[in-house]
C-alpha positions, -999 to +999 in steps of 0.1 A: +000+000+000+012+035-008+000+051+025+007+047+062+002+015+082-008+012+119-006-021+139-030-033+166-011-057+189-032-084+205-025-105+236-046-134+223-065-146+192-098-128+189-129-148+198-154-158+171-178-132+186-151-105+183-144-115+147-181-112+138-181-077+153-149-068+134-165-080+102-197-061+109-178-029+115-159-032+082-191-039+063-208-009+079-180+015+073-172+005+037-185+017+004-167-013-012-160-045+008-141-077-002-132-104+023-103-125+011-103-147+041-119-144+076-104-113+091-087-100+059-106-071+043-100-051+012-122-020+016-129+015+006-139+037+036-151+072+029-136+097+054-171+110+062-180+076+077-152+080+102-165+114+113-141+137+093-147+157+062-125+157+030-125+194+024-113+194-012-135+210-039-153+186-062-134+199-092-099+198-075-085+176-103-071+190-135-094+181-164-083+157-191-064+177-217-088+184-246-060+188-270-053+151-267-088+144-282-082+161-315-057+162-343-027+179-327+011+176-331+032+155-308+047+187-293+012+200-285+002+167-269+033+166-247+027+202-236-009+194-227+002+166-204+023+188-182+007+188-147-019+162-157-020+130-135-038+102-152-039+081-120-068+100-104-071+095-067-099+073-053-120+095-030-134+064-013-102+058+007-088+023-001-075+002+029-062-032+036-073-043+071-062-078+081-058-100+111-026-121+111-010-147+133-011-184+142-043-201+132-057-171+112-033-164+083-002-145+073+017-162+101+051-157+085+045-119+081+034-117+117+065-135+129+088-113+107+072-081+119+074-091+156+108-106+158+131-091+185+109-064+200+118-065+237+112-027+243+078-029+227+068-059+247+080-042+279+057-013+272+028-036+262+032-058+292+027-089+270+041-107+240+017-103+211+002-135+197-017-118+169-020-084+153-042-064+129-026-042+102-045-012+089-028+000+057-040+030+037-038+030+000-032+067-004-009+092+013-027+125+016-032+142+049-068+130+050-056+094+045-034+096+076-064+109+096-086+082+082-061+055+090-058+065+126-095+068+131-102+035+113-076+018+136-093+033+167-127+020+155-113-015+150-098-014+185-132-005+199-145-039+189-114-062+192-093-044+218-055-044+216-029-017+217-020+005+188+016+006+176+027+035+155+060+045+141+071+081+148+087+108+128+117+126+141+107+149+170+072+134+175+080+115+207+080+147+228+045+154+214+028+120+218+041+113+254+017+140+267-014+127+249-042+109+266-040+071+262-003+068+255+012+038+272+048+046+263+074+050+236+100+025+225+129+019+200+147+051+209+116+073+205+107+059+171+077+039+182+046+049+202+021+025+218-014+035+231-051+030+232-078+041+208-081+072+229-045+080+221-051+078+183-081+101+185-062+126+206-032+125+183-054+132+152-065+164+169-029+176+175-013+200+149+018+178+147-001+147+137+014+128+108+019+091+104+049+074+089+043+061+054 
């Protein structure tokens, strides 16, 4: 994915009831929903369904160059393409949201991402057995906000602790936020509750690591 990723660390495998709530949440928030396996969702989540507004004007994108539709020279066609991006952004906010770990899927990815994390485990107070990754498909400011709020919403139904990489200088900001459990890895990683993510989104210095 081309945007930021947040991780929800879990002390145990979610129960069947929790997985049903997880799925129901994703169905309810999504304008497009695909379930590749139990607990693995490919979705589009409009920012408005997370309680935030995408403030761009409806005509923010540069229109298709009309000169490309007629009989023009190669030079004119190339000039018309300057500033035009044919890969128009999906306003519906694409995400991968997936549970991983023993017995559920992507166990090798889980093991690779959780190898040798003693500082993180010390802050958590447990060794994660499973995790949920929330990965945004775009990298605009609104995508960072949506990723944090979507992660918080998932935590509301399955629990766990959010793990977020930090940019240089952010540790001094996040340590004072509500819901922060601590920082690790020489101030490059923050761990906290859903309350932490919601408080961080409101801070002027908020930005996730892509």
